[in-house]
C-alpha positions, 0 to 999 in steps of 0.5 A, spaced: 500 500 500 502 506 498 503 512 503 500 519 503 506 522 499 506 517 494 498 517 493 496 521 486 504 522 484 506 519 478 512 523 475 510 530 476 509 533 483 503 534 487 501 540 483 503 538 476 510 541 476 516 538 474 521 535 478 529 536 478 530 529 475 526 531 468 531 537 466 535 537 461 543 539 461 543 547 459 536 548 463 536 553 468 531 552 474 528 555 481 527 550 486 520 550 488 520 545 494 522 539 496 519 532 498 525 529 502 524 527 509 529 525 514 537 525 513 536 526 505 532 533 507 537 535 511 543 534 506 539 537 501 538 543 505 545 543 507 547 543 500 543 549 498 537 546 495 532 551 498 526 554 495 527 559 490 535 557 489 537 557 482 540 551 479 543 550 473 544 543 470 551 542 467 550 535 465 547 528 466 551 521 466 550 517 459 544 513 463 541 519 466 544 517 473 548 522 477 546 529 475 551 534 475 548 541 477 551 548 479 547 551 485 550 557 489 556 558 485 559 550 486 558 544 483 553 538 486 552 531 483 545 528 485 543 521 484 536 521 480 532 518 486 534 525 490 533 529 484 526 526 483 524 529 490 525 536 488 520 540 485 522 546 480 519 551 476 522 555 470 527 560 472 
């Protein structure tokens, strides 16, 4: 059985917005919110993935995992599963 976070969520976010794992290299986006919890949530916040932060997608690995991003003037690499928990909007 699905928990509350998973109910009604497919690839898109709760409101039909895009998730960070869906962006292509070269795109510039802003973080709207993230749906992570626990230690992953704290790690994302520590890395600068806070609401309204601007993120540039640098590149993706050949199979799509991991994703190299630029946030707050430094490069960060996230797993696809971590990026799937970050809701974004166009910059």
